[in-house]
Backbone bond lengths (Angstrom), bond angles and torsions (degrees), N, CA, C in turn:
res aa  C-N    CA-C-N  psi(-1)  N-CA   C-N-CA  omega(-1)  CA-C   N-CA-C  phi
1 M - - - 1.449 - - 1.521 110.18 -
2 T 1.277 115.42 137.91 1.464 119.76 178.40 1.523 111.77 -98.35
3 E 1.308 116.64 -8.38 1.461 122.25 177.05 1.525 108.72 -133.44
4 P 1.325 118.19 145.46 1.465 119.01 178.02 1.522 111.86 -70.91
5 R 1.312 115.90 144.41 1.465 120.39 169.92 1.522 109.99 -79.62
6 I 1.324 114.96 -35.50 1.463 121.04 176.22 1.527 105.57 -116.28
7 A 1.312 116.30 110.68 1.467 120.31 -176.39 1.522 110.58 -72.32
8 P 1.324 117.20 142.00 1.464 120.18 174.19 1.534 110.43 -56.92
9 L 1.323 116.51 141.57 1.459 121.41 179.66 1.526 109.27 -75.61
10 P 1.327 118.07 121.73 1.469 119.46 179.15 1.535 111.42 -62.77
11 V 1.305 115.78 150.04 1.459 121.17 178.11 1.527 110.31 -54.33
12 S 1.331 116.64 -37.87 1.468 120.66 -177.58 1.531 112.68 -63.86
13 E 1.332 117.89 -16.97 1.458 121.16 -179.05 1.527 113.23 -102.89
14 L 1.314 117.33 4.86 1.465 120.17 177.77 1.522 109.54 -68.54
15 G 1.332 115.81 123.23 1.452 121.01 176.69 1.517 111.04 -106.89
16 D 1.320 116.23 -169.61 1.460 120.77 -177.68 1.524 112.49 -60.69
17 D 1.341 117.67 -42.20 1.465 120.64 -178.64 1.526 111.37 -64.70
18 E 1.321 115.68 -42.92 1.460 119.71 -179.84 1.533 111.25 -66.92
19 L 1.338 116.83 -41.67 1.468 120.20 178.14 1.521 110.98 -65.71
20 A 1.327 116.82 -36.76 1.465 120.01 176.54 1.527 110.21 -63.45
21 A 1.337 117.38 -40.72 1.467 120.75 178.41 1.528 110.64 -63.89
22 L 1.335 117.23 -43.41 1.462 120.35 177.32 1.531 110.94 -61.36
23 S 1.320 116.73 -38.42 1.471 120.39 178.80 1.523 111.15 -65.73
24 V 1.324 116.29 -41.12 1.470 120.19 178.15 1.527 109.87 -60.69
25 G 1.326 115.52 -44.90 1.457 118.99 -175.46 1.511 114.96 -77.02
26 F 1.319 116.56 -36.56 1.464 119.13 -168.23 1.521 114.30 -132.50
27 G 1.323 117.37 -4.57 1.454 121.16 178.67 1.519 112.39 101.46
28 D 1.318 115.41 155.96 1.468 121.83 -178.34 1.529 112.14 -61.53
29 E 1.323 116.26 -37.86 1.465 120.15 -178.23 1.530 110.35 -63.26
30 Y 1.332 115.98 -39.93 1.468 118.82 178.20 1.530 110.43 -64.47
31 A 1.324 116.10 -48.03 1.469 120.15 -178.42 1.531 110.49 -56.81
32 Q 1.316 117.23 -45.01 1.463 120.02 179.19 1.527 111.09 -68.14
33 G 1.335 116.29 -35.22 1.460 120.73 178.03 1.517 112.85 -65.50
34 V 1.331 116.85 -33.16 1.468 120.14 174.98 1.522 109.32 -63.78
35 L 1.333 116.16 -43.88 1.468 120.05 -179.81 1.523 112.58 -60.98
36 T 1.321 116.54 -37.23 1.463 120.17 -177.06 1.529 112.92 -90.65
37 G 1.332 116.72 -4.63 1.461 120.10 -178.47 1.504 114.11 81.54
38 E 1.347 117.29 8.93 1.461 121.29 -178.72 1.519 112.53 -88.43
39 R 1.318 117.80 -11.18 1.467 122.38 179.44 1.520 109.13 -122.95
40 P 1.340 116.84 148.60 1.466 119.05 179.23 1.533 110.98 -66.85
41 Y 1.302 114.96 151.77 1.465 122.46 -179.70 1.529 106.95 -136.39
42 P 1.352 115.73 72.05 1.462 119.06 -174.12 1.532 112.63 -66.91
43 N 1.320 114.46 161.85 1.460 120.86 -176.98 1.522 113.12 -55.96
44 V 1.308 117.84 -36.78 1.460 119.40 -178.58 1.531 111.08 -62.72
45 I 1.318 117.25 -43.88 1.460 120.95 179.99 1.528 110.03 -70.21
46 A 1.328 115.68 -43.03 1.467 120.17 -178.40 1.525 112.06 -66.37
47 T 1.323 117.29 -25.63 1.462 120.79 176.81 1.524 110.56 -82.79
48 M 1.318 116.60 -47.21 1.464 119.79 -177.48 1.527 111.98 -63.72
49 V 1.341 117.30 -33.81 1.459 120.34 -175.95 1.528 112.13 -69.12
50 R 1.328 117.40 -9.38 1.474 119.75 174.03 1.527 110.88 -61.49
51 N 1.336 116.87 -23.63 1.465 121.01 172.27 1.528 106.57 -119.95
52 P 1.332 117.59 86.47 1.463 120.17 -172.07 1.526 114.14 -62.17
53 T 1.319 117.46 -30.42 1.469 119.82 179.72 1.519 110.38 -65.79
54 V 1.322 116.20 -49.71 1.467 120.35 179.65 1.525 110.21 -67.25
55 A 1.331 116.69 -43.42 1.466 120.26 -178.08 1.521 111.46 -60.19
56 S 1.328 117.98 -46.76 1.466 119.10 -178.09 1.523 110.97 -65.02
57 G 1.334 116.87 -37.59 1.461 119.61 176.58 1.524 112.18 -64.62
58 W 1.332 115.92 -43.25 1.460 119.60 178.72 1.526 110.53 -63.85
59 W 1.340 116.89 -45.59 1.459 119.19 -177.23 1.521 111.88 -64.47
60 R 1.334 117.56 -34.22 1.472 119.43 173.43 1.521 109.46 -59.53
61 W 1.346 115.80 -48.50 1.467 121.21 -179.31 1.527 110.05 -63.08
62 N 1.317 118.10 -41.61 1.456 121.52 179.91 1.528 110.90 -61.52
63 N 1.329 116.83 -35.93 1.468 119.87 175.78 1.522 111.23 -63.52
64 V 1.332 117.22 -35.68 1.469 120.33 174.60 1.528 109.20 -63.79
65 L 1.331 116.84 -47.79 1.462 120.37 -177.43 1.522 111.89 -59.23
66 F 1.318 117.61 -41.44 1.457 119.36 -173.56 1.524 114.98 -94.52
67 R 1.328 117.36 -11.67 1.468 117.74 -176.68 1.519 114.57 -121.26
68 K 1.330 117.79 -16.80 1.459 118.00 -170.34 1.524 114.47 -119.94
69 L 1.324 118.32 -5.74 1.457 119.87 -175.01 1.523 111.91 -84.56
70 A 1.333 115.02 151.85 1.455 121.25 173.80 1.528 111.27 -83.54
71 L 1.321 117.57 -16.69 1.464 122.19 -179.97 1.524 110.22 -57.89
72 D 1.322 115.62 128.76 1.460 122.53 178.82 1.535 110.34 -55.33
73 K 1.332 116.96 136.40 1.465 121.54 -175.71 1.533 112.13 -62.80
74 Q 1.330 118.10 -35.54 1.463 119.50 177.41 1.525 110.67 -65.46
75 L 1.327 116.85 -42.76 1.465 119.59 178.91 1.521 110.69 -65.67
76 M 1.331 117.06 -37.26 1.458 120.57 177.34 1.528 110.28 -61.91
77 E 1.338 116.51 -48.59 1.465 119.82 -179.34 1.527 111.38 -65.62
78 L 1.308 117.54 -34.60 1.462 120.87 176.60 1.531 110.32 -61.10
79 A 1.322 116.50 -46.00 1.463 120.56 178.87 1.524 111.26 -64.26
80 I 1.326 117.42 -43.15 1.470 120.71 -179.13 1.530 110.49 -64.46
81 L 1.320 117.26 -42.45 1.464 119.92 178.19 1.531 110.78 -62.06
82 R 1.334 116.66 -39.48 1.467 119.27 179.42 1.534 110.61 -68.06
83 V 1.326 117.41 -38.14 1.470 120.35 174.49 1.526 109.38 -58.48
84 A 1.325 117.00 -46.08 1.468 120.66 -178.88 1.526 111.05 -59.67
85 V 1.331 117.02 -40.67 1.463 120.95 177.46 1.524 110.15 -63.30
86 R 1.333 115.65 -50.39 1.472 119.53 -175.99 1.524 111.74 -63.86
87 A 1.333 116.89 -32.57 1.469 121.41 -177.52 1.524 112.64 -91.72
88 G 1.337 117.32 -5.73 1.459 119.45 -176.26 1.516 112.26 62.68
89 A 1.344 116.05 36.33 1.464 121.95 -173.71 1.528 109.67 -96.59
90 K 1.340 115.58 92.52 1.463 121.53 -174.91 1.529 112.26 -62.69
91 Y 1.327 117.28 -41.93 1.469 119.51 -178.70 1.535 109.96 -65.66
92 E 1.322 116.92 -45.03 1.468 121.00 178.91 1.528 109.93 -61.95
93 W 1.323 116.74 -43.03 1.460 121.38 178.30 1.530 110.46 -58.21
94 A 1.321 117.31 -51.53 1.462 120.84 -176.97 1.526 111.52 -60.61
95 Q 1.322 116.85 -45.88 1.476 120.39 179.38 1.528 110.83 -60.09
96 H 1.330 116.02 -42.29 1.471 118.58 -172.83 1.521 113.51 -88.87
97 V 1.334 118.07 -13.31 1.460 119.00 165.54 1.522 108.09 -62.92
98 R 1.318 115.90 -46.06 1.465 120.18 178.72 1.531 110.72 -60.24
99 M 1.324 116.32 -44.54 1.465 119.79 -179.16 1.530 111.22 -70.42
100 G 1.332 116.76 -35.29 1.459 120.18 176.14 1.519 111.71 -62.57
101 R 1.315 115.99 -40.67 1.471 119.77 176.34 1.523 110.31 -61.50
102 R 1.320 117.10 -39.68 1.475 120.55 -179.07 1.523 112.54 -63.10
103 V 1.340 117.05 -30.20 1.468 119.22 -179.04 1.532 112.07 -96.44
104 G 1.347 116.30 8.78 1.454 119.35 169.81 1.513 117.92 109.86
105 F 1.323 119.38 3.53 1.455 119.74 177.82 1.526 110.75 -75.31
106 T 1.326 115.70 137.35 1.456 121.12 172.41 1.524 108.58 -81.15
107 D 1.330 116.36 163.62 1.458 119.46 176.27 1.527 111.23 -63.67
108 D 1.347 117.49 -32.35 1.469 119.56 176.78 1.525 110.90 -61.58
109 A 1.316 116.12 -43.57 1.475 119.55 178.65 1.518 110.11 -65.51
110 I 1.324 117.05 -41.64 1.468 120.31 -178.43 1.528 110.25 -62.42
111 V 1.327 116.85 -45.39 1.468 120.01 178.49 1.530 110.21 -62.80
112 A 1.341 117.05 -37.65 1.466 121.09 -179.08 1.523 112.81 -65.92
113 V 1.325 117.62 -20.95 1.469 120.25 176.84 1.529 109.81 -57.58
114 G 1.334 116.30 -31.20 1.460 120.32 179.85 1.516 113.53 -60.31
115 E 1.317 117.12 -30.71 1.462 121.06 179.81 1.519 112.47 -91.85
116 G 1.328 117.42 -11.37 1.454 119.88 -176.33 1.518 110.15 61.87
117 T 1.312 116.71 -142.76 1.467 119.80 -178.90 1.521 112.09 -87.75
118 A 1.333 117.60 -0.44 1.469 120.65 178.71 1.527 112.14 -79.24
119 G 1.315 117.04 -15.15 1.461 120.99 -177.96 1.517 111.99 -84.31
120 T 1.314 115.62 -167.56 1.464 121.68 -175.84 1.522 113.32 -101.27
121 Y 1.326 118.20 -1.75 1.463 120.70 -178.43 1.526 109.83 -64.50
122 A 1.315 116.49 141.70 1.468 121.80 -176.02 1.529 111.03 -86.57
123 W 1.333 116.87 75.87 1.458 120.93 176.02 1.520 109.58 -69.11
124 T 1.320 116.98 147.17 1.462 119.96 171.92 1.528 108.07 -69.36
125 P 1.320 118.84 162.94 1.468 119.74 179.08 1.533 113.42 -57.33
126 V 1.329 118.40 -38.97 1.465 119.40 -179.66 1.528 110.46 -72.11
127 E 1.338 117.84 -37.73 1.465 120.01 176.73 1.531 111.03 -62.80
128 A 1.328 116.36 -43.44 1.465 120.35 179.07 1.525 110.60 -62.62
129 A 1.321 116.60 -39.55 1.469 119.92 178.62 1.524 111.00 -65.67
130 V 1.327 116.83 -39.95 1.467 120.71 178.25 1.532 110.30 -65.27
131 L 1.313 117.78 -43.26 1.466 120.51 178.04 1.530 111.15 -61.18
132 D 1.328 116.57 -46.04 1.469 119.80 -179.72 1.525 111.09 -66.33
133 A 1.328 117.30 -40.08 1.470 120.31 178.03 1.526 110.20 -62.31
134 T 1.338 116.85 -41.08 1.462 120.74 178.70 1.523 110.38 -61.94
135 D 1.326 116.57 -46.03 1.467 119.89 178.02 1.532 111.51 -59.10
136 E 1.312 116.74 -42.44 1.463 120.07 -179.22 1.525 111.84 -68.24
137 L 1.320 116.65 -38.92 1.464 119.54 178.02 1.522 111.55 -65.71
138 V 1.330 116.94 -44.56 1.459 120.41 -179.60 1.527 110.52 -68.62
139 G 1.325 116.77 -41.06 1.455 120.44 -175.13 1.512 115.44 -82.94
140 N 1.346 116.57 -38.70 1.475 120.77 -173.36 1.522 113.41 -120.74
141 H 1.322 116.60 -7.76 1.470 123.12 -178.81 1.523 113.19 65.26
142 V 1.334 116.34 23.47 1.466 120.99 176.16 1.530 108.43 -157.08
143 I 1.324 115.95 144.17 1.458 120.78 172.65 1.518 107.33 -85.91
144 G 1.324 116.55 126.16 1.463 121.03 179.43 1.523 112.20 -68.79
145 D 1.327 115.60 162.37 1.464 121.15 -176.75 1.526 112.96 -58.72
146 A 1.330 116.87 -43.40 1.466 119.20 -177.15 1.523 111.27 -65.77
147 T 1.316 116.67 -41.81 1.466 120.04 179.14 1.521 110.41 -68.84
148 W 1.338 116.64 -38.94 1.468 119.62 176.84 1.529 110.59 -58.53
149 A 1.327 115.65 -42.94 1.468 119.51 179.71 1.529 110.61 -62.75
150 R 1.330 117.41 -40.75 1.464 120.51 178.08 1.525 111.12 -65.11
151 L 1.333 117.33 -43.24 1.469 120.15 177.06 1.523 110.59 -60.00
152 S 1.321 116.11 -41.97 1.472 121.71 -176.10 1.522 113.14 -65.36
153 E 1.325 116.94 -18.29 1.465 119.69 175.59 1.530 111.19 -70.11
154 H 1.343 116.47 -20.25 1.470 120.89 -173.86 1.528 114.04 -122.16
155 L 1.331 116.58 -27.24 1.461 121.49 -173.30 1.512 110.02 -126.93
156 D 1.345 116.09 143.92 1.458 117.99 176.59 1.527 110.13 -84.10
157 D 1.337 115.26 173.73 1.472 119.85 -175.53 1.525 112.20 -58.96
158 R 1.321 117.08 -36.71 1.473 120.21 179.53 1.520 110.57 -60.52
159 V 1.324 116.87 -46.59 1.464 121.07 -176.72 1.527 110.47 -71.70
160 I 1.326 117.89 -36.60 1.465 119.79 176.11 1.528 109.83 -62.84
161 T 1.320 116.92 -40.19 1.472 120.27 176.84 1.523 110.46 -61.34
162 E 1.327 116.89 -41.30 1.464 120.43 177.35 1.523 111.23 -61.95
163 L 1.330 116.55 -41.86 1.458 120.89 177.71 1.532 110.55 -58.39
164 I 1.315 117.38 -43.82 1.467 121.23 178.97 1.529 110.49 -60.59
165 F 1.320 116.79 -44.02 1.464 120.03 178.29 1.529 112.06 -63.90
166 V 1.329 117.86 -39.03 1.458 121.09 178.08 1.523 110.15 -62.92
167 V 1.331 116.98 -48.37 1.468 120.02 -179.06 1.528 110.45 -62.42
168 G 1.328 117.44 -43.97 1.460 120.46 178.98 1.519 112.42 -64.01
169 S 1.320 116.51 -41.82 1.466 120.79 -178.99 1.517 111.64 -65.39
170 Y 1.322 116.63 -43.03 1.458 119.25 -177.64 1.526 112.99 -79.68
171 T 1.316 117.43 -19.85 1.464 119.87 168.65 1.519 109.03 -68.16
172 C 1.330 116.60 -42.75 1.469 121.07 175.88 1.526 110.61 -59.74
173 L 1.322 117.21 -46.68 1.468 120.25 179.74 1.519 111.39 -62.47
174 A 1.331 117.34 -39.44 1.462 120.02 177.95 1.524 110.48 -58.98
175 M 1.322 116.76 -39.05 1.469 120.56 177.79 1.530 110.57 -63.19
176 V 1.322 116.39 -42.02 1.464 120.61 178.89 1.525 110.03 -65.19
177 F 1.330 116.99 -49.95 1.467 121.24 -177.88 1.532 110.88 -58.71
178 N 1.340 115.79 -48.01 1.466 120.01 -177.60 1.521 111.79 -66.90
179 S 1.320 116.78 -44.62 1.465 120.21 -175.80 1.522 112.09 -71.70
180 A 1.327 117.25 -37.17 1.463 120.76 178.55 1.525 112.02 -75.95
181 G 1.349 115.56 -16.66 1.465 119.35 -178.83 1.514 112.85 70.37
182 I 1.341 116.48 37.44 1.466 119.47 -179.24 1.524 109.16 -62.63
183 Q 1.313 115.81 126.19 1.462 122.56 -176.53 1.530 110.17 -90.27
184 L 1.341 115.12 151.68 1.459 120.38 179.21 1.524 110.62 -64.85
185 D 1.314 115.35 139.14 1.458 121.29 172.68 1.529 108.65 -74.46
186 D 1.313 116.33 158.25 1.469 120.68 -178.26 1.525 112.28 -58.32
187 D 1.323 117.61 -32.41 1.465 119.92 -177.15 1.524 113.00 -82.27
188 L 1.315 117.99 6.06 1.472 121.29 179.01 1.522 111.78 -106.10
189 A 1.322 117.08 21.05 1.461 119.92 -176.47 1.526 112.35 -77.31
190 D 1.325 118.24 -26.22 1.458 121.71 -172.74 1.539 110.64 -94.02
191 F 1.316 116.27 77.41 1.451 119.92 177.16 1.507 109.09 -151.71
192 P 1.344 117.47 151.49 1.464 118.73 176.81 1.527 109.60 -61.91
193 P 1.342 117.87 146.05 1.460 118.93 -178.96 1.521 111.71 -61.95
194 L 1.323 115.17 151.24 1.453 121.16 177.73 1.512 109.29 -61.33
195 P 1.339 117.94 120.55 1.479 119.55 178.04 1.521 110.75 -64.75
196 R 1.306 115.79 152.14 1.467 120.34 177.33 1.512 109.65 -101.41
């Protein structure tokens, strides 16, 4: 889509409910900074805040995913990038290319996510298991026995459960991003194109 189906809510239209949702997700200082123009207000936040009840609930959950899990951040970003590829979610891909770079992925590794384990990139055994598990979750909604066994060689049941929640959560977000037609922000131009 070249135009959003759900337009981002302009700062001038932020009311008490929307500001409360921003505070829940990002803190009071962020919410006030959006009002004054001192904090970024990307399209994803400006679109989601149109439903402050859902947005605040999601942002609470997102804080759990990014601050409380035992799952390694590189493995988390690897799974999210693969979800974005499988879902054709350009906005999710662009956001998480940036985050993948922050946790140490090279652009070669990021591009290789597009091929999954079928390509020639030298994934570690745990990375390959995470990629295959992500594909199985997105495609079949279950991790197969062989992939589960491979994951279990590296991750305990708690961390595997976290991986499942991450893949499910970001599949849901991909549906929102794609269906709402969230457009890339200007600062998301520098990323490898979404693999097909």
